[in-house]
A tleap script that builds the chain and sets N, CA, C and O, in Angstrom:
source leaprc.protein.ff14SB
mol = sequence {
  NMET GLN LYS TYR ASN ILE LYS LEU ILE ASP
  ASN PHE LEU LYS GLU ASN ASN LEU THR LYS
  THR GLU PHE CYS LYS ARG CYS LYS ILE SER
  ARG TYR SER LEU SER LYS ILE TYR LYS ASN
  ASP PHE ASN ILE ASP ILE VAL VAL ILE ILE
  LYS ILE SER TYR ALA ILE ASN GLN LYS PRO
  CYS ASP LEU PHE ILE ASN CASP
}
set mol.1.N position { 112.995 83.887 122.007 }
set mol.1.CA position { 112.124 84.900 122.568 }
set mol.1.C position { 110.760 84.813 121.904 }
set mol.1.O position { 110.658 84.681 120.684 }
set mol.2.N position { 109.735 84.887 122.699 }
set mol.2.CA position { 108.384 84.778 122.173 }
set mol.2.C position { 107.841 86.162 121.810 }
set mol.2.O position { 108.096 87.149 122.500 }
set mol.3.N position { 107.083 86.208 120.706 }
set mol.3.CA position { 106.487 87.455 120.245 }
set mol.3.C position { 105.066 87.175 119.788 }
set mol.3.O position { 104.669 86.027 119.591 }
set mol.4.N position { 104.309 88.253 119.626 }
set mol.4.CA position { 102.972 88.119 119.049 }
set mol.4.C position { 103.090 87.982 117.541 }
set mol.4.O position { 103.974 88.571 116.920 }
set mol.5.N position { 102.206 87.212 116.969 }
set mol.5.CA position { 102.164 87.026 115.521 }
set mol.5.C position { 101.312 88.146 114.912 }
set mol.5.O position { 100.138 87.952 114.597 }
set mol.6.N position { 101.919 89.294 114.759 }
set mol.6.CA position { 101.233 90.481 114.270 }
set mol.6.C position { 100.742 90.290 112.828 }
set mol.6.O position { 99.752 90.898 112.420 }
set mol.7.N position { 101.430 89.456 112.072 }
set mol.7.CA position { 101.036 89.226 110.677 }
set mol.7.C position { 99.619 88.676 110.572 }
set mol.7.O position { 98.894 89.007 109.635 }
set mol.8.N position { 99.220 87.843 111.521 }
set mol.8.CA position { 97.853 87.314 111.500 }
set mol.8.C position { 96.834 88.442 111.605 }
set mol.8.O position { 95.844 88.473 110.875 }
set mol.9.N position { 97.087 89.351 112.508 }
set mol.9.CA position { 96.163 90.473 112.700 }
set mol.9.C position { 96.200 91.389 111.477 }
set mol.9.O position { 95.152 91.790 110.970 }
set mol.10.N position { 97.386 91.717 111.010 }
set mol.10.CA position { 97.514 92.590 109.840 }
set mol.10.C position { 96.826 91.999 108.610 }
set mol.10.O position { 96.144 92.710 107.872 }
set mol.11.N position { 97.008 90.709 108.395 }
set mol.11.CA position { 96.355 90.055 107.249 }
set mol.11.C position { 94.835 90.107 107.374 }
set mol.11.O position { 94.131 90.336 106.390 }
set mol.12.N position { 94.334 89.893 108.591 }
set mol.12.CA position { 92.889 89.955 108.811 }
set mol.12.C position { 92.374 91.366 108.528 }
set mol.12.O position { 91.337 91.537 107.888 }
set mol.13.N position { 93.099 92.370 109.006 }
set mol.13.CA position { 92.688 93.758 108.770 }
set mol.13.C position { 92.646 94.067 107.276 }
set mol.13.O position { 91.708 94.694 106.784 }
set mol.14.N position { 93.665 93.622 106.575 }
set mol.14.CA position { 93.753 93.886 105.135 }
set mol.14.C position { 92.648 93.155 104.373 }
set mol.14.O position { 91.990 93.745 103.515 }
set mol.15.N position { 92.442 91.878 104.681 }
set mol.15.CA position { 91.433 91.075 103.986 }
set mol.15.C position { 90.026 91.600 104.205 }
set mol.15.O position { 89.173 91.496 103.323 }
set mol.16.N position { 89.785 92.168 105.384 }
set mol.16.CA position { 88.443 92.646 105.730 }
set mol.16.C position { 88.308 94.158 105.643 }
set mol.16.O position { 87.289 94.731 106.028 }
set mol.17.N position { 89.373 94.802 105.121 }
set mol.17.CA position { 89.368 96.247 104.930 }
set mol.17.C position { 88.946 96.982 106.211 }
set mol.17.O position { 88.051 97.828 106.192 }
set mol.18.N position { 89.606 96.642 107.311 }
set mol.18.CA position { 89.300 97.242 108.609 }
set mol.18.C position { 90.457 98.106 109.087 }
set mol.18.O position { 91.622 97.811 108.820 }
set mol.19.N position { 90.126 99.158 109.785 }
set mol.19.CA position { 91.148 99.923 110.489 }
set mol.19.C position { 91.382 99.244 111.830 }
set mol.19.O position { 90.609 98.375 112.232 }
set mol.20.N position { 92.431 99.630 112.514 }
set mol.20.CA position { 92.688 99.059 113.837 }
set mol.20.C position { 91.576 99.426 114.814 }
set mol.20.O position { 91.207 98.623 115.671 }
set mol.21.N position { 91.055 100.618 114.686 }
set mol.21.CA position { 89.964 101.060 115.566 }
set mol.21.C position { 88.702 100.234 115.316 }
set mol.21.O position { 88.034 99.826 116.266 }
set mol.22.N position { 88.375 99.988 114.061 }
set mol.22.CA position { 87.211 99.160 113.733 }
set mol.22.C position { 87.402 97.734 114.242 }
set mol.22.O position { 86.471 97.112 114.754 }
set mol.23.N position { 88.618 97.232 114.092 }
set mol.23.CA position { 88.930 95.891 114.584 }
set mol.23.C position { 88.727 95.812 116.093 }
set mol.23.O position { 88.162 94.840 116.595 }
set mol.24.N position { 89.180 96.816 116.807 }
set mol.24.CA position { 89.031 96.838 118.268 }
set mol.24.C position { 87.564 96.845 118.672 }
set mol.24.O position { 87.169 96.170 119.622 }
set mol.25.N position { 86.768 97.607 117.951 }
set mol.25.CA position { 85.325 97.638 118.233 }
set mol.25.C position { 84.709 96.270 117.985 }
set mol.25.O position { 83.867 95.808 118.755 }
set mol.26.N position { 85.134 95.633 116.911 }
set mol.26.CA position { 84.609 94.302 116.577 }
set mol.26.C position { 84.993 93.282 117.653 }
set mol.26.O position { 84.191 92.418 118.009 }
set mol.27.N position { 86.211 93.385 118.164 }
set mol.27.CA position { 86.709 92.446 119.183 }
set mol.27.C position { 86.260 92.816 120.600 }
set mol.27.O position { 86.352 92.010 121.526 }
set mol.28.N position { 85.774 94.045 120.746 }
set mol.28.CA position { 85.406 94.565 122.073 }
set mol.28.C position { 86.618 94.637 122.992 }
set mol.28.O position { 86.581 94.222 124.150 }
set mol.29.N position { 87.701 95.186 122.424 }
set mol.29.CA position { 88.904 95.441 123.208 }
set mol.29.C position { 89.270 96.917 123.031 }
set mol.29.O position { 88.784 97.578 122.112 }
set mol.30.N position { 90.110 97.414 123.899 }
set mol.30.CA position { 90.526 98.811 123.775 }
set mol.30.C position { 91.625 98.942 122.732 }
set mol.30.O position { 92.363 97.997 122.451 }
set mol.31.N position { 91.709 100.122 122.175 }
set mol.31.CA position { 92.782 100.420 121.214 }
set mol.31.C position { 94.134 100.324 121.918 }
set mol.31.O position { 95.137 99.947 121.313 }
set mol.32.N position { 94.145 100.669 123.192 }
set mol.32.CA position { 95.355 100.585 124.006 }
set mol.32.C position { 95.859 99.141 124.093 }
set mol.32.O position { 97.061 98.897 123.989 }
set mol.33.N position { 94.948 98.191 124.282 }
set mol.33.CA position { 95.334 96.774 124.357 }
set mol.33.C position { 95.956 96.309 123.046 }
set mol.33.O position { 96.954 95.589 123.044 }
set mol.34.N position { 95.363 96.721 121.936 }
set mol.34.CA position { 95.913 96.334 120.640 }
set mol.34.C position { 97.294 96.952 120.437 }
set mol.34.O position { 98.196 96.310 119.900 }
set mol.35.N position { 97.450 98.187 120.863 }
set mol.35.CA position { 98.750 98.824 120.701 }
set mol.35.C position { 99.811 98.139 121.553 }
set mol.35.O position { 100.978 98.090 121.164 }
set mol.36.N position { 99.421 97.611 122.706 }
set mol.36.CA position { 100.371 96.860 123.535 }
set mol.36.C position { 100.810 95.585 122.827 }
set mol.36.O position { 101.965 95.177 122.940 }
set mol.37.N position { 99.906 94.964 122.109 }
set mol.37.CA position { 100.256 93.761 121.347 }
set mol.37.C position { 101.240 94.115 120.241 }
set mol.37.O position { 102.218 93.399 120.020 }
set mol.38.N position { 100.985 95.203 119.555 }
set mol.38.CA position { 101.896 95.627 118.479 }
set mol.38.C position { 103.274 95.999 119.015 }
set mol.38.O position { 104.253 95.971 118.269 }
set mol.39.N position { 103.363 96.343 120.287 }
set mol.39.CA position { 104.645 96.662 120.916 }
set mol.39.C position { 105.265 95.442 121.602 }
set mol.39.O position { 106.302 95.555 122.257 }
set mol.40.N position { 104.626 94.276 121.450 }
set mol.40.CA position { 105.058 93.036 122.090 }
set mol.40.C position { 105.126 93.153 123.605 }
set mol.40.O position { 106.022 92.600 124.243 }
set mol.41.N position { 104.186 93.865 124.162 }
set mol.41.CA position { 104.058 93.993 125.608 }
set mol.41.C position { 103.165 92.849 126.100 }
set mol.41.O position { 101.986 92.780 125.755 }
set mol.42.N position { 103.729 91.974 126.890 }
set mol.42.CA position { 102.982 90.794 127.350 }
set mol.42.C position { 102.199 91.049 128.630 }
set mol.42.O position { 101.661 90.116 129.227 }
set mol.43.N position { 102.133 92.280 129.045 }
set mol.43.CA position { 101.398 92.629 130.248 }
set mol.43.C position { 99.958 92.997 129.890 }
set mol.43.O position { 99.516 94.121 130.126 }
set mol.44.N position { 99.236 92.032 129.316 }
set mol.44.CA position { 97.829 92.234 128.993 }
set mol.44.C position { 97.030 91.046 129.492 }
set mol.44.O position { 97.576 89.977 129.764 }
set mol.45.N position { 95.755 91.249 129.605 }
set mol.45.CA position { 94.860 90.213 130.098 }
set mol.45.C position { 94.672 89.130 129.028 }
set mol.45.O position { 94.571 89.436 127.840 }
set mol.46.N position { 94.627 87.890 129.449 }
set mol.46.CA position { 94.460 86.763 128.515 }
set mol.46.C position { 93.133 86.857 127.764 }
set mol.46.O position { 93.003 86.326 126.662 }
set mol.47.N position { 92.162 87.523 128.350 }
set mol.47.CA position { 90.864 87.696 127.696 }
set mol.47.C position { 91.024 88.453 126.381 }
set mol.47.O position { 90.305 88.177 125.420 }
set mol.48.N position { 91.956 89.401 126.326 }
set mol.48.CA position { 92.215 90.158 125.097 }
set mol.48.C position { 92.698 89.208 123.998 }
set mol.48.O position { 92.252 89.294 122.854 }
set mol.49.N position { 93.596 88.318 124.350 }
set mol.49.CA position { 94.115 87.332 123.380 }
set mol.49.C position { 92.980 86.447 122.876 }
set mol.49.O position { 92.888 86.166 121.681 }
set mol.50.N position { 92.138 86.018 123.771 }
set mol.50.CA position { 91.022 85.146 123.396 }
set mol.50.C position { 90.049 85.879 122.475 }
set mol.50.O position { 89.587 85.312 121.485 }
set mol.51.N position { 89.738 87.123 122.791 }
set mol.51.CA position { 88.815 87.895 121.951 }
set mol.51.C position { 89.380 88.104 120.551 }
set mol.51.O position { 88.659 87.980 119.561 }
set mol.52.N position { 90.661 88.418 120.469 }
set mol.52.CA position { 91.287 88.618 119.158 }
set mol.52.C position { 91.314 87.316 118.375 }
set mol.52.O position { 90.969 87.295 117.193 }
set mol.53.N position { 91.716 86.243 119.015 }
set mol.53.CA position { 91.793 84.957 118.307 }
set mol.53.C position { 90.417 84.510 117.818 }
set mol.53.O position { 90.291 83.954 116.727 }
set mol.54.N position { 89.398 84.752 118.621 }
set mol.54.CA position { 88.036 84.410 118.218 }
set mol.54.C position { 87.620 85.245 117.002 }
set mol.54.O position { 86.997 84.732 116.072 }
set mol.55.N position { 87.967 86.528 117.019 }
set mol.55.CA position { 87.577 87.426 115.928 }
set mol.55.C position { 88.247 87.060 114.608 }
set mol.55.O position { 87.648 87.223 113.545 }
set mol.56.N position { 89.476 86.569 114.665 }
set mol.56.CA position { 90.202 86.249 113.428 }
set mol.56.C position { 90.190 84.746 113.110 }
set mol.56.O position { 90.911 84.287 112.223 }
set mol.57.N position { 89.374 83.997 113.832 }
set mol.57.CA position { 89.211 82.552 113.602 }
set mol.57.C position { 90.515 81.783 113.711 }
set mol.57.O position { 90.831 80.952 112.860 }
set mol.58.N position { 91.267 82.065 114.761 }
set mol.58.CA position { 92.518 81.367 115.039 }
set mol.58.C position { 92.501 80.873 116.479 }
set mol.58.O position { 91.739 81.372 117.307 }
set mol.59.N position { 93.338 79.901 116.768 }
set mol.59.CA position { 93.506 79.463 118.154 }
set mol.59.C position { 94.360 80.501 118.880 }
set mol.59.O position { 95.236 81.115 118.271 }
set mol.60.N position { 94.113 80.701 120.174 }
set mol.60.CA position { 94.931 81.662 120.918 }
set mol.60.C position { 96.428 81.401 120.802 }
set mol.60.O position { 97.216 82.345 120.737 }
set mol.61.N position { 96.826 80.145 120.775 }
set mol.61.CA position { 98.256 79.828 120.675 }
set mol.61.C position { 98.854 80.257 119.342 }
set mol.61.O position { 100.068 80.436 119.243 }
set mol.62.N position { 98.019 80.426 118.308 }
set mol.62.CA position { 98.522 80.864 117.005 }
set mol.62.C position { 98.947 82.327 117.004 }
set mol.62.O position { 99.644 82.773 116.093 }
set mol.63.N position { 98.531 83.070 118.019 }
set mol.63.CA position { 98.902 84.474 118.108 }
set mol.63.C position { 100.314 84.678 118.664 }
set mol.63.O position { 100.769 85.812 118.810 }
set mol.64.N position { 100.996 83.587 118.972 }
set mol.64.CA position { 102.354 83.664 119.501 }
set mol.64.C position { 103.310 82.955 118.565 }
set mol.64.O position { 102.983 81.917 117.990 }
set mol.65.N position { 104.502 83.529 118.416 }
set mol.65.CA position { 105.562 82.880 117.641 }
set mol.65.C position { 106.862 82.937 118.441 }
set mol.65.O position { 107.084 83.854 119.231 }
set mol.66.N position { 107.695 81.956 118.223 }
set mol.66.CA position { 109.019 81.955 118.839 }
set mol.66.C position { 110.002 82.538 117.849 }
set mol.66.O position { 110.055 82.148 116.683 }
set mol.67.N position { 110.764 83.465 118.339 }
set mol.67.CA position { 111.729 84.133 117.455 }
set mol.67.C position { 113.142 83.744 117.823 }
set mol.67.O position { 114.094 84.205 117.192 }
savepdb mol mol.pdb
quit
C-alpha cells in the first residue's frame, strides 16, 4: 500500500521551525490540502504534491513510500 512520506514534511518543519500553517503559506497550498496528506487521502491535485516537493527540495516521487 502506498502512503505519503510524512516524515519528510515533519523533518522540514522541525529544521525550519515552521508551523503547518506557515508551511502552507510558504507552499501556497491550503491547510486543508496538507491535512489530507497527513490523513493519506490521495484525492488531491498533483499540483499540491509538486508545490510541497519544491518547497522541501525533494522530487515529487520522494513524497510517496510503499508500505
